[in-house]
PAZAPA-4460 file (N, C-alpha, C; in steps of 0.05 Angstrom, whole numbers, plus 32768, in hexadecimal, padded with zeros to 4 digits):
% residues 187
    n_x    n_y    n_z   ca_x   ca_y   ca_z    c_x    c_y    c_z   seq   type   mol
   800E   7FE5   8000   7FFF   8005   8004   8011   8019   7FFE     1      M     A
   802A   8018   8014   803A   802F   8010   8044   8033   7FEE     2      K     A
   804B   8022   7FE5   8058   802A   7FCA   8039   802E   7FB8     3      L     A
   802C   802C   7FB8   8011   8038   7FA5   8014   8054   7FB2     4      V     A
   800B   8060   7FD6   8006   8072   7FD2   801D   8087   7FC8     5      K     A
   8040   8076   7FCB   8047   808E   7FC5   8051   8092   7F9A     6      R     A
   8047   807D   7F98   803F   807D   7F7C   8035   8094   7F78     7      S     A
   8018   8093   7F7D   800B   80AE   7F79   800D   80BD   7F7D     8      F     A
   801C   80C1   7F98   802B   80E0   7F9B   8031   80F1   7F8C     9      T     A
   804A   80E4   7F84   805F   80E0   7F72   8055   80E7   7F57    10      I     A
   8038   80D9   7F43   802F   80E7   7F34   8021   8101   7F39    11      A     A
   8012   8103   7F51   8012   8121   7F55   8022   813D   7F58    12      L     A
   8036   8133   7F66   804A   8144   7F61   8050   814D   7F3F    13      Q     A
   8051   8132   7F34   805F   813F   7F15   8049   814F   7F0B    14      M     A
   802D   8143   7F13   801B   8154   7F04   8019   8177   7F0E    15      L     A
   8028   817E   7F23   8022   8195   7F2D   803E   81A3   7F27    16      K     A
   8058   8197   7F2D   8070   81A7   7F29   807F   8193   7F1D    17      D     A
   807B   8185   7F00   808C   817B   7F02   80B0   817C   7EFA    18      P     A
   80B5   8197   7F00   80CD   81A7   7EF4   80E2   8196   7F14    19      W     A
   80CD   819C   7F27   80DA   8194   7F4D   80D6   817D   7F49    20      K     A
   80C4   8163   7F43   80C5   814C   7F44   80D5   813E   7F39    21      T     A
   80DD   813D   7F1A   80F0   8134   7F1B   810A   813A   7F1A    22      L     A
   8114   814D   7F2E   8120   815B   7F31   812D   8146   7F4E    23      G     A
   8119   8145   7F5E   8117   8137   7F76   811F   8114   7F70    24      E     A
   8115   810F   7F52   8112   80ED   7F5A   812A   80DD   7F4D    25      L     A
   8143   80F3   7F4F   815C   80EC   7F47   816B   80D2   7F55    26      G     A
   8162   80CD   7F6A   8167   80B0   7F79   8153   809C   7F7B    27      S     A
   8140   80A5   7F77   812B   8088   7F6A   8132   8076   7F52    28      E     A
   812C   805D   7F62   8141   8049   7F4C   8135   8043   7F3A    29      T     A
   8134   802E   7F22   8123   8023   7F0C   810C   801A   7F18    30      V     A
   8117   8006   7F2B   8102   7FF5   7F30   80E6   800B   7F3E    31      F     A
   80E8   8019   7F49   80DB   8030   7F53   80CE   8034   7F3B    32      N     A
   80D7   803F   7F29   80CD   804B   7F11   80BA   8038   7EFE    33      A     A
   80C8   801C   7EFE   80AC   800E   7EF3   8093   8005   7F00    34      V     A
   80A0   8004   7F22   8088   7FFF   7F30   806F   801F   7F2E    35      I     A
   807A   802C   7F29   8067   804A   7F2C   805F   8040   7F11    36      F     A
   806B   803C   7EFC   805B   803B   7EDD   8045   8025   7EE0    37      L     A
   8045   801B   7EEF   8032   7FFC   7EF4   8022   7FFE   7F04    38      L     A
   8025   8010   7F18   8013   8012   7F2F   8002   802C   7F19    39      L     A
   800A   8046   7F19   7FFA   8063   7F13   7FF3   8050   7EF2    40      V     A
   7FFD   8040   7EE5   7FF2   803C   7ECC   7FD4   8030   7ED3    41      G     A
   7FDC   801E   7EE3   7FC4   8009   7EE9   7F9F   8025   7EE1    42      A     A
   7FA6   803D   7EE6   7F93   8054   7EEE   7F85   8049   7ECB    43      V     A
   7F93   8052   7EB4   7F8D   8050   7E97   7F90   8030   7E8F    44      T     A
   7F9B   8018   7E95   7F95   8006   7E8C   7F85   7FF4   7E9B    45      A     A
   7F72   8004   7EB1   7F61   7FEF   7EBB   7F41   8003   7EB5    46      L     A
   7F47   8017   7EAB   7F34   8035   7EA7   7F2E   8027   7E8C    47      L     A
   7F41   8028   7E79   7F3B   8027   7E4F   7F25   8010   7E4E    48      T     A
   7F2B   7FF1   7E59   7F0D   7FE1   7E5B   7EF4   7FEC   7E5F    49      P     A
   7EEE   7FFE   7E6D   7ED4   800F   7E78   7ED3   8021   7E65    50      L     A
   7EEB   8034   7E56   7EE3   8040   7E41   7EDB   8039   7E24    51      Q     A
   7EE3   8021   7E21   7ED9   8017   7E0E   7EBB   8004   7E0A    52      I     A
   7EB6   7FFC   7E26   7E9A   7FF6   7E22   7E8E   8004   7E22    53      Y     A
   7E91   801E   7E2F   7E78   8037   7E24   7E88   8045   7E0C    54      F     A
   7E94   803B   7DFE   7E97   8040   7DD3   7EA9   8052   7DD4    55      G     A
   7EBC   805F   7DE2   7ED3   806B   7DDD   7EE9   8059   7DD6    56      F     A
   7F00   8068   7DBE   7F15   8050   7DBA   7F26   806B   7DBE    57      E     A
   7F22   807D   7DCE   7F2C   8098   7DC6   7F4D   8094   7DD8    58      D     A
   7F56   8088   7DBE   7F75   807E   7DCB   7F8C   808D   7DC3    59      I     A
   7FA2   809A   7DC5   7FB4   80A6   7DAE   7FD7   809C   7DBC    60      N     A
   7FE5   809B   7DAD   8002   809C   7DAD   8016   80A6   7DAC    61      G     A
   8009   80C1   7DBB   8024   80D7   7DBF   802E   80CD   7DE0    62      L     A
   801F   80BC   7DED   8030   80B2   7E08   8036   8097   7E03    63      H     A
   8047   8090   7E1C   8044   8072   7E22   802D   806C   7E26    64      A     A
   8019   8072   7E2D   7FF7   8060   7E39   7FF0   805C   7E21    65      G     A
   7FF2   8075   7E09   7FDF   8076   7DEE   7FF2   805E   7DE4    66      G     A
   8003   8060   7DE1   801D   8046   7DD5   8011   8029   7DD9    67      Q     A
   8014   8021   7DF0   800B   8014   7E02   7FF0   800B   7DFE    68      A     A
   7FD9   8015   7DFE   7FC5   8011   7DF4   7FBD   8007   7DD7    69      E     A
   7FCC   8018   7DCD   7FCB   800F   7DAF   7FD8   7FF2   7DA9    70      Y     A
   7FF0   7FE5   7DB6   7FF6   7FCF   7DB7   7FE9   7FC1   7DC0    71      L     A
   7FDA   7FC3   7DD8   7FC2   7FB0   7DE1   7FB0   7FAE   7DCE    72      A     A
   7FA6   7FC1   7DCA   7F92   7FBC   7DB2   7F99   7FA2   7DA4    73      K     A
   7FB1   7FAE   7D8D   7FB2   7F9D   7D81   7FB9   7F82   7D87    74      D     A
   7FC7   7F7C   7DA0   7FCF   7F6B   7DA3   7FA7   7F53   7DAD    75      L     A
   7FA5   7F61   7DBA   7F87   7F53   7DBC   7F75   7F46   7DA8    76      A     A
   7F7A   7F5C   7D8F   7F73   7F57   7D76   7F7C   7F42   7D64    77      T     A
   7F9B   7F3C   7D69   7FA6   7F31   7D5F   7F9F   7F10   7D68    78      L     A
   7FA4   7F0E   7D88   7F9A   7EF7   7D95   7F7C   7EF2   7D94    79      Y     A
   7F6A   7EFA   7D86   7F57   7EFB   7D9C   7F4B   7F00   7DB4    80      S     A
   7F59   7F14   7DBF   7F55   7F11   7DDF   7F39   7F20   7DE1    81      M     A
   7F2E   7F20   7DF4   7F1F   7F37   7E03   7F24   7F50   7E11    82      G     A
   7F15   7F5F   7E0D   7F17   7F78   7E20   7F27   7F73   7E3C    83      V     A
   7F22   7F61   7E43   7F25   7F5E   7E66   7F43   7F59   7E64    84      E     A
   7F52   7F57   7E53   7F6E   7F4A   7E4C   7F7E   7F68   7E48    85      W     A
   7F6B   7F7C   7E3C   7F73   7F98   7E3C   7F8D   7FA2   7E4F    86      R     A
   7F81   7FA2   7E6A   7F96   7FB0   7E84   7FA9   7F9F   7E8A    87      P     A
   7FB1   7F8B   7E85   7FCA   7F73   7E87   7FDD   7F7F   7E6B    88      L     A
   7FD3   7F83   7E52   7FDC   7F86   7E38   7FE9   7FAA   7E40    89      L     A
   7FDB   7FB5   7E47   7FE3   7FD9   7E44   7FF5   7FD0   7E64    90      I     A
   7FF5   7FBF   7E75   8008   7FC5   7E87   802E   7FB4   7E85    91      E     A
   8023   7FA4   7E74   803E   7F97   7E64   8045   7FAD   7E4B    92      L     A
   8035   7FB4   7E3E   8041   7FCA   7E2B   804C   7FE0   7E34    93      S     A
   8041   7FEC   7E4B   8050   8001   7E5D   8069   7FFE   7E5E    94      Y     A
   8077   7FE4   7E6B   8096   7FE2   7E70   80A2   7FDB   7E54    95      V     A
   8096   7FCF   7E46   80AB   7FC9   7E29   80A6   7FE4   7E20    96      F     A
   8098   7FF5   7E14   8096   8011   7E07   80AD   801F   7E1C    97      I     A
   80AD   8021   7E44   80BA   802E   7E4A   80DC   8029   7E43    98      L     A
   80DF   800E   7E40   80FB   800A   7E37   8100   8010   7E1B    99      L     A
   80F3   8009   7E07   80FC   801A   7DF5   80F5   8035   7DF7   100      I     A
   80F2   8040   7DFE   80EA   805C   7DFB   8102   806E   7E0F   101      T     A
   8109   8062   7E1E   8121   8065   7E32   8140   8064   7E20   102      T     A
   8134   804C   7E0A   8154   804D   7DFF   8155   8055   7DE6   103      G     A
   813F   805B   7DD8   8149   8073   7DB7   8150   8089   7DC2   104      Y     A
   8135   8096   7DD9   813C   80B2   7DE2   8159   80B6   7DF0   105      L     A
   8162   80A6   7E03   8177   80A4   7E0C   8191   80AB   7DF9   106      H     A
   8196   809B   7DE5   81A5   80A5   7DD4   81A6   80C4   7DC6   107      I     A
   8188   80CE   7DC2   8184   80DE   7DB5   8185   80EE   7DC9   108      V     A
   818C   80F3   7DE3   8191   8101   7DF6   81AA   810C   7DEE   109      L     A
   81B8   80E8   7DF6   81DE   80F2   7E05   81E7   8100   7DE1   110      R     A
   81DA   80F9   7DCF   81DD   8104   7DAB   81DF   8120   7DB2   111      A     A
   81CD   8130   7DBC   81CC   8150   7DBC   81D4   8159   7DD4   112      I     A
   81E3   8150   7DE3   81FB   8157   7E01   81EA   8157   7E16   113      G     A
   81D5   813A   7E1C   81C9   8137   7E38   81E4   8124   7E45   114      G     A
   81DE   8129   7E5F   81F1   8127   7E6B   81E5   8114   7E88   115      K     A
   81CA   8110   7E84   81C3   80FC   7E94   81C0   80D9   7E90   116      G     A
   81CB   80D2   7E9F   81C7   80B1   7E9E   81B0   80A1   7E95   117      S     A
   81AA   8090   7E89   8198   807D   7E7E   8183   807C   7E8B   118      I     A
   8191   8074   7EAB   8178   8074   7EBE   816D   808E   7EC4   119      K     A
   8179   80A3   7EBE   8163   80BF   7EC4   814A   80BD   7EA9   120      D     A
   815B   80B4   7E92   8144   80B8   7E7B   8135   80A8   7E7E   121      T     A
   8131   8089   7E88   8127   8079   7E93   810E   8084   7EAE   122      F     A
   811B   8090   7EBA   8109   80A4   7ED3   80FC   80B8   7ECA   123      R     A
   8103   80C9   7EB2   80F7   80D7   7EA3   80E7   80D7   7E94   124      M     A
   80E0   80BF   7E81   80CC   80B0   7E73   80BC   80A4   7E8D   125      I     A
   80BD   8090   7EA3   80A8   8088   7EA7   809A   8099   7EB8   126      A     A
   80A0   80AA   7ECD   809D   80B9   7EE5   8087   80D4   7ECB   127      Y     A
   809B   80D8   7EB9   808A   80EF   7EA8   806E   80ED   7E95   128      G     A
   806B   80D2   7E99   8054   80C7   7E90   803A   80C8   7EA1   129      N     A
   8044   80D1   7EB7   802A   80D9   7ECF   800F   80E0   7EBF   130      A     A
   8014   80FF   7EBA   7FFE   80FD   7EA3   7FE4   80EF   7E9A   131      P     A
   8000   80E0   7E82   7FEB   80D0   7E6F   7FDE   80B2   7E85   132      G     A
   7FEF   80AD   7E93   7FE2   8095   7EA7   7FCD   809A   7EB3   133      L     A
   7FCC   80B6   7EBD   7FB6   80B5   7ED3   7F9F   80C3   7EC2   134      L     A
   7F9F   80C9   7EAA   7F8B   80D6   7E9B   7F81   80C8   7E82   135      F     A
   7F96   80B7   7E80   7F92   80AE   7E4E   7F7D   80A2   7E52   136      G     A
   7F72   809B   7E6D   7F57   808A   7E5B   7F3E   80A0   7E5E   137      W     A
   7F45   80BE   7E64   7F25   80C6   7E62   7F24   80D1   7E3F   138      I     A
   7F16   80CC   7E34   7F03   80CD   7E12   7F11   80EC   7E14   139      P     A
   7F16   80F1   7E0B   7F23   811C   7DF9   7F32   8120   7E0C   140      Y     A
   7F3A   8114   7E25   7F49   8123   7E37   7F69   8118   7E2F   141      F     A
   7F66   8103   7E27   7F7A   80F0   7E24   7F96   8102   7E14   142      A     A
   7F88   810B   7E01   7FA2   811A   7DEC   7FB0   812E   7DFD   143      T     A
   7F9D   8143   7E07   7FA9   8156   7E1C   7FC4   8142   7E33   144      M     A
   7FBB   8130   7E3E   7FC8   8129   7E54   7FE9   8119   7E47   145      S     A
   7FE0   810C   7E25   7FF3   8110   7E1B   8009   8121   7E13   146      A     A
   7FFE   813E   7E0E   800B   8150   7E09   801E   8155   7E21   147      I     A
   800E   8153   7E3C   8019   8159   7E52   802E   8140   7E61   148      W     A
   8027   812F   7E57   8045   8119   7E5E   805A   811D   7E43   149      A     A
   8057   8124   7E36   8068   8122   7E1E   807D   8148   7E24   150      A     A
   8072   815E   7E31   8072   816A   7E38   8085   816E   7E4F   151      I     A
   8087   8158   7E62   808B   814C   7E73   80AA   8135   7E6C   152      I     A
   80AA   8130   7E59   80B6   8115   7E52   80CB   8122   7E46   153      Q     A
   80C7   8134   7E27   80D7   8131   7E13   80DA   8153   7E1E   154      L     A
   80D9   816D   7E33   80DD   818C   7E2B   80EE   8180   7E50   155      F     A
   80D4   818B   7E62   80E7   818B   7E80   80F6   8174   7E8A   156      I     A
   80F1   8158   7E81   8107   813D   7E8E   8121   8148   7E80   157      G     A
   811B   8150   7E61   813C   815A   7E60   8151   816A   7E68   158      P     A
   8145   8181   7E67   8148   8193   7E71   8158   819A   7E98   159      I     A
   8144   8186   7EA5   8146   817F   7EC8   8156   8163   7ECC   160      V     A
   8161   814B   7EBB   816B   8137   7EBE   8182   813D   7EA8   161      L     A
   817D   8143   7E8E   8198   813F   7E75   81A3   8159   7E7A   162      H     A
   819D   816E   7E8B   81AE   8183   7E89   81AB   8199   7E65   163      K     A
   8195   818F   7E5A   819F   8198   7E3A   8192   81B1   7E40   164      I     A
   819B   81C9   7E33   8188   81E6   7E32   816C   81E2   7E26   165      S     A
   8162   81F8   7E25   813B   81FF   7E28   8142   81FE   7E03   166      W     A
   8153   8202   7DEF   8151   8207   7DE2   814F   81E4   7DD2   167      G     A
   8168   81DE   7DDA   8160   81C4   7DCB   8155   81B2   7DD9   168      K     A
   8144   81B5   7DE8   812C   81A8   7DF8   8119   81B0   7DE7   169      A     A
   8111   81C1   7DDE   80FC   81CE   7DCA   80FE   81C1   7DAE   170      S     A
   8118   81BC   7DA7   8113   81B9   7D8F   8117   81A0   7D8C   171      I     A
   811D   818A   7DA8   8120   8171   7DA8   80F3   8163   7DA9   172      L     A
   80F0   817A   7DC1   80CB   8176   7DC0   80BA   8179   7DAF   173      F     A
   80C5   8191   7D95   80B6   8192   7D7B   80BC   817E   7D67   174      G     A
   80DD   8175   7D6E   80E1   815B   7D56   80D4   813F   7D5D   175      V     A
   80D8   813A   7D73   80C2   811B   7D85   80AC   811B   7D80   176      L     A
   809E   813B   7D85   8077   8134   7D86   8074   8135   7D69   177      V     A
   8081   8148   7D5B   8072   8146   7D3F   807C   8124   7D34   178      G     A
   809A   811D   7D35   8094   8101   7D2A   807E   80F2   7D39   179      L     A
   8075   80F6   7D4F   805A   80E5   7D61   804C   80EE   7D4F   180      G     A
   8042   80FE   7D49   8025   810B   7D38   8025   8104   7D1E   181      I     A
   803E   8102   7D15   803A   80F5   7CF6   803E   80D7   7CF8   182      I     A
   8049   80CF   7D0E   803B   80B0   7D15   8025   80A3   7D17   183      E     A
   8012   80B1   7D1D   7FFD   80B1   7D30   7FEB   80B7   7D10   184      I     A
   7FED   80CA   7CFC   7FE1   80D7   7CED   7FE3   80BA   7CDF   185      A     A
   7FF9   80AD   7CD9   7FFE   8099   7CC3   7FED   8078   7CCB   186      L     A
   7FED   807C   7CE6   7FE2   8062   7CE9   7FC3   805F   7CEF   187      S     A
***
């Protein structure tokens, strides 16, 4: 119960002041970041089937939650699994996507002069997804929460944890969000 309370406290702090919260999370372990992702992510993972039941398939791919929802939907369709499997598939997809995103984003950040470790990148992606994990299940609000998460993960996080300049962070944010929008438009 202590881990659940701590995870949701961090999520709320991330919503209120991501600059300060990311700076304070430097001592958090990778294990704690995964636990955070799974516990807070359970909100969207468990409520997504309810959203689907009521006829909304309002998912987007701008944040890890949306990508996980897409992947879970595709896997469920591919293997003829019912909607009751979606929470588990979404949670597993969160971890898979976190690992992939951490790897490529860390390479990009290092290439543009980022000074943070791969653990910093991992924490930036996991904790920065708080808005998407908390609100990604709400129809039509998912897009706003995805943009909010992207700002934390791709703008604030690189400045705070990788010590890159505002200018580089702005370019990084614009390019990666632009590519994300193109990916969504093409799918």
